[in-house]
N, C-alpha and C positions, 0 to 999 in steps of 0.2 A: 489647351496648350498643345500644338504641333510638337511631337517628340519622336526620335529615333533611338534604338539600341544598337550599338556596333558591337557584334559578336563575332567569335571565330570557331572553327573546329579545334583549335588548340593555342597553347601559349606560343608567341614568335610568329604568328602569322600576319601581323600587322595592324593590330587593333589600334594601337596607340597612335601609329602613323596616318592611319586613316581617320580615326576619331578627331585628332587634333588638327589635322588638315581640313576637315569639314568644318569644325567650329571655326577655324580663322578664315576659311573661305567665304562662310556665312556672314561672319563678321564684318568682312570687308565689304559685303553689299549693303551694310548699314543697318542688318538685323540685329536685335538683342538676343545674344545666345547664351543659354544657361548650360554650364558644364558640370557633369557628373560622372562619377566613376563606381562602378559595382566593386565591392570587396573593401578590404581596409587600406589597400596602397595609398602611401601618401606622395610618392613622386610624381605620377601622371598627372594628378591634379595640378601641380604647379605649372606644366606646360599647358594644360587646359585653360588656367587662368592669364597666362600668357596670351593665349590665342583669342581670348574673349574679352579680357578686362573685367572678369567677374570672378568671385572666389570659386575654384573648383571643389566640389562637395562629393563625400563618399555617400554611398547607399548600401550599407552592410546589414543583411537580414539575420546574420548570427549575433552581431554584436549589439544591435538595437532592436531585433526582433522584426518579423516580417510585418507586423501592424504599423510599423514606423516609417516604411519604406516610402509609400505613397505621400504621407504628410510631410517627411523631409525633403521629398523631391519637389513637392508643391511649394515648400518655403522658399528653396533655392530658386525656383523657377518663376517666381512671382514678377509679373511685369515684363517677362521676357516675349520674344517673338517666336523662339524655337528652343528646344531642350535637345542636347545630344548626350547620350549615356555610353561611356565605353565599359565594356563588359570586363570580365577577369577569367583568366584561364580558358578553357574551351566551354562552348555555350552552355553545356549540362554538367560541367564541373563544379562541385560545391564543397562544403564542409565534410571532412572524411568521415564516412560510415554514417552520412545524415540525410542522404537521399540528394533530393534539389536544394535543402537549404544553402543559402548564399550563393547560388548559382546565378549566372547570368539569365538563365532561361526564368529563374524564380522571380528576379527583379522586373523582366519583361511583362511577365504574367500581371505581378502586382501593379505594374504602371499601364497595363493593357495598351503596350507600346509595340509597333512593328518592328522587326528584327532585320538589320542587314548583316549579312554573313560576309565577313572578310575571307577569301580563300587564298592561300599560299598556291598558286598554280604553277610553280616553277619545275615541279617534277612530275606532271601529269598533263593529259589533253582530255580524252572522252571519259575517262573515269571521273573527272570531276562532277560529270551529272549524277553518278551513283553516291558520291560523297555527299552532295547537297540535298539529293532526294532523301537519304537517310536521316539528315539532320532536320529537314523540314516535316517529316512524317514521325520522328521519334515522339514527339508531345505535339497532339492536335491543339492543345492551348497556345502553343507557341505561335505566332504568325510571322513566318519568314516571308518578307516583302520584296527581297531582292538580294544579289549578289554583288560584291566589289571583287574584282580579280586582281590579286597582288603579284608581284615580281614575274609577269609576263614577259617573255623572251624576245618576241618578234611578231610581225604583223601576221605571218602563217600561224604561228602558236594561238594568237588572239582569235582567229577564224576559226581554228578546231574548237576551242574553249566555247566561243558562242553558239557554233553549231550544236554541240553537245547540250547546253543548257536550254537552247530553243526546244530540242527534243523534250526535254524534261519540264517545259513549262515554265521556268524560273527566269525572271527578268535580270539582265546583267545592267547594273546601274553605274559601274564605272570599271575601268581597266587602268591599272598603274604598272608601269615599266619598272624594272629593277633602277634603282638611283641611290647609289651608295652615298653621293655626296650629301644626302639629306639625313643620313644615319646619325643618331645621338650616340654620345660615348656611354659606356656601361662599365660598372664595377661591382664588387662583391654583393651588394644589395639591390642591383637594378640599374636604371639610368641614373646618370649624375645629375643632382637636382639642379632646378633653374637658378636658384641663388647663388651656385658656385660658377656658373657660366652665362651670366645673364644675356652679354651682348652676343655671344654665339648661339645662346638658345632662340634669342630673337631672330637671328638670321635663319635658324632651322625651321622655326614654325613658320616664317614667310616662305621657305621653299616649299614646306609641306603644302600650304595654301595653294602655292602656284601649280604643285604636282596635282593635288585633287580637283582643282579648278580646271586643269587642262584634261584631265583623264575621266572624271566623273560628271553624270548627268544632274546637276545640282536642282534643276527644276523638278525632274522627276523625283529626286530625294525629297525635296520640300512637298511635293504632292504626296508622297507616302506618309511623311510625318502628321500632314494633316487627316490623315484617315484614321488616327488614333481617338478613340472616344473620349467623351468627358471623364474626369476622375471624380468620385464621390467621396471626397474626404476633405477635412479642413486642413489648411497648411499648418505644420509644426511650429511652434512659438516658444522662444526661449522665456516668454512671460507668461505662458499657460499655467507652468506649474507656480506655487507662491514665490514670489521674487521680493527683494529687498530684505535687511537684516530683521526687521520687525516681523514681516511674514514667516521668515525662516524659524521663527520661534525663539529668538534670543532675548526678546524683551528690549532690545535697544533699539533706537531710532538711527536711520543713517548718519545722522547728524553727528554721531561718536566717531565717524572713520577718519583715516588720515589724510585724504586728499583735501586741497584748499575748500571745496564745496561739499565736504562731508562725507566722500567716498574712499574706503579703503583702497590705497594703490597695491595692485597686485601686478608685479613684474613678471612678464612673460619673455623667457630666453628666444631669441631668433638669429639671424645672420645664417652664415654658410655652414655653420656647424650644429645647427639646431633648426632643422627645417620641417620636421614632421609635427603636425598639428591639425586637428580638424577644427573648420572654422566655427562650429557650433560652441566650442568651449569658450572663446573669447565672448560670443553672444551671451552665453548662459552665466559667465561670471559678470557680464555688465548688468544683465538682468536682476542678477542677486544683489546688486548693490555696490559693485566693485568698479574703480577706475582701472583699466588695462592698459598697461604702458608696455612697449617691447624694448627690449635691450640687446646688445650684442656682445657676448661674452668673448669674442675675438678681439673687440676694439675698445669696448667701455671699460674703463678703470675703476667704475664705481655703480652700485646699483641705483636705480632711479631715485629721486628724491622722494622721502616719504615711504619708502617699499615697506608694506605691511604683510605681503604674502608673496611667495616665489615659486613660479611655474617653469620647470625645466623639463621640456619635452624631447622628442627623439631626434635623431639626425645622424651625424657622422663624426664625433669627436674623436674617433680613433684616426680618421685623417687629418685632422687639426690639433692632434696632441701636443706638438712642440710650441706651437702659437697659443694654444689655451694655458699651457704651463707656464709660458713666458709672462702672461698677464697675471703677474703675483698679486697686483692690488686688489683686482676684481675676485680673484680666489680667496683673499683674505677677508673681502667684505661678504662673501657669500658665506664662509666659515664662521664670521662673527654672528652673522645674522642667524644662523642655524643654532650656534651655542647660546644665544639669547633667547632660544625658544620659538623664534619665529617660524611660522608655517610655511614648509617646503613640499611641494609635490613634483616628483622626479620619476620620469619615465624612459627607460632605456638609456637613451645617451645621457639624459639627465643623472641616472643612478650611476654611470661610468664618470661623470663630471665630479660628483660628490665623493668618489673614492679616494682612496689614500693616493693612489697611481694608476695610470693607464700607460701600459707597454713601458713600464718603467719612468715615465715622467710624472713629476709630482702634480696632482689635482688638488682639489679644494680640502681633501682630508676630513670631511664631515662623517665619513663612515670608516669603520675599521675593517676596511676590505680593498684588495688590490684587483685590477682589471687588466685582460690582455687579448689579444686577437687569437681566434682559434680558427683551424681549419674547416671546423664543423660548423653548418647553417642550421640555426634553431629558428624553427618556422612553422606556426601553425595556431589554429584557434585554441582557446583555453576556456574553461569555465572556472571562476574562482570566489572564494568567500573571504572576507576580510578577518584575518585572525585577530588583529590588535586595533584598539581603538586609535585613531589617528585624525590628524586636521582634514584628512580626505573623505574617510569613511568609518563609520562605526562598526566595531566588531559584529560578523555575522551578514554585514552587507553582501550580496551577492551580484557578481558582475559577469558579464562575457566579454572577453578580450582576445588579443593576439600576442604572440611573440615573433620577433623578427631581427635576429642579430648573429653576428659572426665572432662574438666576443664571450668570454666568461669572466665570472667575477668569484673571488675566492675570499671568504666563504660566500656561499650562495644565498644565505639568509641570516639574518642577526637573531639576537636572543628574543626580540618581539618581531617577528615574520611580519611581511606586509599582507601576503595572499597564501592561502591555502588552494592548492588546484585540486580540483575534483574529477576533472575530465582533460584530455584523455589518461593522463596519469596522475598519481596523488603524491604531492609533494609540497613543502612550504617552501616561500622564495620571498626575497626582498627584506626591507629594513623599516621599522619603524621605531624613532629615536626622537624623544620630546616632540618638537612639531614637524620633524621629517617624516615623509612617507616616500621611500624609495624603491622601485622596482623594475624589472624587466618587462611587465605587462603593459601594453598599450591598450586603453579603454576608451569608449566613446560615450562622453557623459549626456549625451541626448537620451540615452537608455536609462540613466538613473541622475535626473536633474538636481538631486539632493546632494551630489558630490560637489557641484559647484557652489550651492548654498551653503553647505558646511564649511568650505573653504574660505569663502567670503566672511562668514561668521567668525571663523578663528583668525582672520586676519585683522577685523575689527576688534575683536577681543584682546588680541596682542597688541595693537596700538593703544587702546584704552590703558592696558596693564602698564606700558611703557610709560605714558603720560601720567598715570596716578603716580608711578615710582618717581619720576622727575619731581612731581608736585611735592611728594613727601620729603623730599631732601632739603636740608637747611640751605 
């Protein structure tokens, strides 16, 4: 699999611009391009998916473990002609206090992939050679194959930069001039997701492709990608772990589910307010025996027919609080489903949606808690252990995840908390109540497939209980 890792000395250098532009430019050549993102970020993969027509996938060595990085990559890249991996932060930046763990450099080494360094050259000339030399020599196992210069000011500036890098023996694979018209809007958690600006995002991706096509040597970049050696691993598969309700140890056959063909319906929140999701979650639920159906809490006034489980992931409910609140019919349906004991898995935005209120606007009222925006950004990796048995995890289950929000919820934990954090600080967080598991913690289920199996099992069991109760009524 030809592959490249797009990295940078620091955040803000232009990784997303270059990586997305490369994906789109190669896709326009008729290549099947597999898009990947190092780290936990949900937003950039949305732009990658728009550029390639394939799901953007994350490669996170902290949440999933280094041993799963190459298998997850191989799973996502199956059948493609080229894979492009956008890095996270600076090339060597990783989980705080953990050395190279979860850094772009570690991902590049695990994938045995050449690295293209995107350098913001706007305030330097010959010094660029010293900068690039340092990054190339810091870790001999990281193979820096060339540089793309970003934000170059003029022809003269370009000549000085090229001369300096030629002296250092580093190939220049592209030069991009300042192009503010291609910039994508940002807000408190990064770029505005594709789902909120689809038409404008399409235009931005097309402009990025044009900019990269004009400024980069695509043939040289493809030649560099082809120097990546074979990976000696089997692709990850959602079916590799025991799948289906009987395999999960329930003793029930999939025929007891709620869908017409015997699979319990798991409704997954989507739309502009709930855009944060890892592609592997739906794949794992499907492999475990669920029928995954997406719904939009901004537009749909009822849960999908036959809903037996409800997954509400991350996103920006704070941006859409008035619209979410105005959809009283769906709020009532969610509250009724939870009150009846239906299994609900909510992460971050989902936690806020289940609260009594968000910034003073009524939400679903499933939790006796109120949420509001905060000026403080909560961001970082977490090590967690499940405190309470729930539809998502048995007490004692250990997972790694991350927090990423500018909101607070009061209280921060219920009588039965969801998680106990063991690193970097010790505290309990989240809520477990009947079938509900709600928390700020984002997790990647590929690291612990039993989560999807347990949730699907709970959905099937709930459906069976509802049917049995209905049959018992005179």
